[in-house]
C-alpha positions in Angstrom: 14.1 -15.9 -48.9 13.8 -14.7 -45.4 10.3 -15.6 -43.6 11.3 -14.4 -40.6 12.0 -10.6 -39.7 12.2 -10.2 -35.8 12.1 -6.9 -34.6 15.1 -6.5 -32.1 12.9 -3.6 -29.8 10.3 -6.8 -29.2 11.9 -9.6 -27.4 8.7 -10.9 -26.1 6.8 -10.8 -29.9 9.8 -12.8 -31.3 9.5 -16.6 -29.8 5.6 -16.0 -31.7 7.2 -15.2 -35.3 9.8 -17.5 -34.5 6.6 -20.1 -33.9 5.3 -18.6 -36.7 8.1 -19.5 -39.1 8.2 -23.1 -38.2 4.6 -24.2 -38.5 5.2 -21.7 -42.0 8.4 -24.4 -42.8 6.6 -27.4 -41.6 3.5 -26.7 -43.8 5.2 -26.0 -46.8 7.4 -28.6 -46.5 10.5 -25.5 -46.2 13.3 -26.6 -44.4 15.2 -23.2 -44.8 11.7 -21.7 -43.3 11.5 -24.5 -40.3 16.1 -24.5 -40.0 15.1 -20.1 -39.9 12.5 -20.6 -37.4 14.6 -22.7 -34.5 17.6 -20.5 -35.3 15.8 -17.7 -34.6 13.7 -19.4 -31.4 17.5 -21.0 -29.2 19.6 -17.4 -30.3 16.9 -15.9 -27.3 17.7 -18.6 -25.4 20.1 -16.3 -23.4 20.6 -14.1 -20.5 22.3 -10.9 -19.8 22.1 -7.6 -17.6 18.8 -5.1 -17.0 21.7 -1.9 -16.2 22.8 -3.0 -20.3 19.7 -2.9 -21.7 19.2 -6.0 -22.0 15.4 -7.4 -22.4 14.5 -10.9 -21.3 15.9 -13.5 -18.4 18.4 -11.6 -16.1 21.3 -13.3 -14.4 19.2 -13.1 -11.2 16.9 -15.5 -13.1 13.9 -12.2 -13.5 12.7 -10.8 -16.6 13.0 -7.9 -17.2 11.3 -5.9 -20.6 10.3 -2.2 -21.0 13.5 -1.4 -19.8 14.0 -1.6 -16.1 10.0 -3.5 -15.7 10.0 -7.1 -14.0 7.6 -8.9 -16.3 8.8 -12.8 -15.3 5.1 -14.3 -14.7 3.9 -12.1 -18.0 6.5 -11.4 -21.0 9.0 -13.6 -19.1 5.9 -16.7 -18.5 5.4 -16.1 -22.9 8.9 -16.4 -23.3 9.7 -19.8 -21.2 6.7 -21.4 -22.4 7.4 -20.6 -26.8 10.7 -22.5 -25.5 9.9 -25.1 -23.3 7.1 -26.2 -26.4 9.5 -25.9 -28.5 12.4 -28.0 -26.7 9.9 -31.0 -26.2 9.1 -31.0 -29.6 12.5 -30.6 -31.1 14.1 -32.9 -28.9 15.9 -35.6 -30.7 16.0 -34.0 -33.7 18.6 -31.8 -36.0 16.5 -29.3 -34.7 16.9 -29.4 -30.0 18.1 -26.9 -28.2 21.4 -27.0 -27.4 22.7 -28.4 -24.4 24.7 -25.0 -23.3 21.6 -23.4 -23.9 19.5 -25.8 -21.8 22.2 -24.0 -18.6 20.1 -20.7 -19.2 16.1 -22.4 -20.2 16.7 -25.0 -16.9 18.2 -22.4 -15.0 15.5 -19.8 -15.3 12.6 -22.2 -14.8 13.7 -23.4 -11.2 15.0 -20.2 -10.4 13.0 -17.7 -11.8 10.1 -18.4 -13.5 8.6 -21.2 -10.7 9.3 -18.6 -8.1 6.5 -16.7 -8.9 4.4 -19.4 -10.0 5.1 -21.4 -6.5 5.5 -19.1 -4.6 3.4 -16.8 -4.6 6.1 -13.7 -4.6 
């Protein structure tokens, strides 16, 4: 049974759908759903370039959504919050964030998100 149906055009909503999939899998003791939810969450920890049509974390650690709109402190904050929460929840388990992806999440938080939160940009 497929528990998750992400919508490619709205990457901000996918962490929420993935979260619900993980929680529903835990509540129903369905390991397949938990796996599916974590796999979907970690697939969102990626970086791209808005000029190539990528929505989400950018190569300069900004967060673009709805095309070229800079939304680091809005959608980016939601994406980062979900990823960071589940990074902590899954640490030390089979669902832990793969080490290679820490290299995407950490710089986004330190080089991108933190600049907006702490420097008042």
